[in-house]
C-alpha positions, 0 to 999 in steps of 0.5 A: 500499499502506498503511504501518500496520495497525490490527487492532481499532477499539478499539486505541490502537496500529497496526502498521507495515507497513514501516520508518517514518522520523521525519516520516512520516504514518500514519493514526490514529483518523480523523486523521493522525499524525506519526511521532516516531522511526524505527520498524521494520516489525512494531512498534507505533506509538501513535495517541493519547497514553497516560498512564503507567499506561494500558493499551496496547490491541491486538487489542481487548485490553490487552497491558500498561501504559505505564511512562511517558507516550507521545505519539501517533506514538511507538514502543511497545516494551519500553522503555515498556510492561510486562506486566499478567500476574500468577500464579494467577487465578480465572475465571468462565464467560461462554459466547460463541457464535460464528458460523461462515461456512463450510459442509460441502462434503463434501470428501475427501482420499486417505488410508490406511485402517488395519485399526483404522479409523484413517486415515493420510496417509503410509505410511512405515516407522519405527524408534522407539527405547525408549532413546537408547542404540540411536539409532546402531544404528537408523541402521545398520539403516536403512542396511542395509535401504535397501541391500538393498531400495532402499526409502528412506522409512524414518525413525528418531525419535531421542531421549535418554530411556528410561533414568535417568528417574523418575516423570512423566518416565518415564511421559511418555517411554513415553506419547509413544513409544507414541503415535508407535508407533500413529500411522496415518501409519506403515505399519510400526514397529520398536520397538528396545530395548537390553535394560537400560533403564528403559523395559522392552520388555515393559512398553512393548509392554503399554502399547500395548494392542491393536495390529496385530502385522503393523504393529508389531514389536519387537527387544531388541538385547542378546538377539540376536547380530546386531541389524543383521541381525535388525533388517533382517529385521524391517523387511523383514517390515513392508515386505512387509506395507505394500506393498499399502497403497493410498490411497482417498477419505476424508472430510475429517472424518477429518483432524486438524491441529495448530496451532503458531507459532514465530519469531513477529513483529509480523505473525503475528497479522495474516496467518498466524495468522488464516489458520490460524484461518479454516482451523480454522473451515473444518475444524470445519465439515467435521467434522474436528479441530484442536488448539491448544497452547503453553499459556504463549502462551495467558497473557493471552488465556486468557479468550477461549478459556475463554468459547468452551468448549462446557460448564462441564466444558470450561471447568473443564478449560481453567482447570486447563490454564492454572493448572497451567502457571502453577504449573509456572513458579512451582515453579521461581520463574520469572515466568509472563510471561517468554516473548517471545524475542529474535527475537519482540522484534526482530520487533515483539512486546513482552509475553506478552499481545501474543504470546498474543493473536496466537498464539490467532488460530490457533484461529479462532472455533469452540467448544472441545470438549475439553482434553487432558493432555500425551500424551493422544490425540484423542477429540472432533472439533472444536477441542481444546486440548492441554497442552504448552509453547511450545517448538517441538519439544516442542509439535509432537511433542505435537500429532503424538502426540495424533494430528494428521496434519499440524502447521501452523506459522506463522513470521515469522522462519523455521525449518527443523525438522520433527516426525515428521509433515508440518510445514507452514511458513506465513510471516507475511511475503513477505520470509522466504518469498522468502528461505527457500523451501526452509523455507517452504511457504506464504506468508501475507504476501500478505495484507499486499499484494493478496490477500484472506483469502477468496482465500488461505483457498481456496488454502490449503484446496487446498494442505493437502488436496494435502499430506494426499493425498500429492500434495505433500510439506512442505519438512521431508519434502523435506529429510528433517528429522524430529525428536521432543522429549519434555517433561522436568521432573524429575531425571536419574539 
């Protein structure tokens, strides 16, 4: 096994595949480099001398500049590199064309065809509170319903909002909850309100537009004598309607997949994220849809995405996506580049450019067909961008709310959480996979060992189709960890 990995031929760094000791020998630019100090796996090693002020290059792009002279064989991290990122920028559209090596295989999965012709991959009963005050009531209704029916695939998506909010925060809450209510992974949804909240039930229901009254019911707790009894009754009615739902063969073109990473490490941009990039390209060639979000983790890699926009209109939307999020940071007097977490840094990621260039590997090479605002739902098949922060719960909720059936989540450090759709964890290294098999669903760490990308991609395709078809459950489903989080920006009354 090699002890270092060079990502791009133009890089002046390599990534340590194992812990390196002083005096170890690694391959540089067709020459041998002597390691000058202890360097942990996942971290960067200089393979040539870099003068102070010179760019550090990884993935073929600068990830920052040296703040002191660096010798070949030395460790490159926060002590000797600084970001190149600044604030708002002007961009030019330089459209790039990329070749996709995949073919349309006419594959199918087993899904639920809904009356409005949307497709779901699960047939669950959901309770969606309009306000956090009724979270506990929802739990009691579920407990009573399961006791009386023995059907346990019923879930409450709790949140703290729906009242004491103004402006965009109130609209975001209403929009995201509405997206959840209409998501096709639910066979039936009870919208549960209190009766005095800002998120008024009648206004919320009207905001849904056309909806199937057999699939969606509502209850205002203050208007009935026994909300537990009434809620149980409504759940039973929804359950009776959905019991007849059957899976059928559905074209893979109907599948919508969210792309997310969290707890990233130095291997994220080498294994799991490129795997998702290949998978995204595969899905696009099947006529399906993938979505990339985490806008702050595009900073430093944004021009790669912009130049893959299918049109000038999509390019302009991408520019606005980036600069609007930078303005959000700046409105709070926060730097746009303060992103890599302590866990990221411990795993070998140094600057935001370093993180972003690895993060955007998840998008593959396909052209970008559309850019969605926060809370918007998917309209175009192909690779989309979505406005949301990097926060794992908020971004994953936004992906699912946009219409994604599954969120694919790469991680080098490990995480147990799940959103309200299957949230499949893909490890960047075998160590975390073997340690946390009850969290991690798929191991991309084998790409550092003895398996090729072509082999792993094919196995991953089969795995995701099995998840979509209900043949397997993601670990978050097995562990019954299902959460939502809504973006908040303004005051709380």
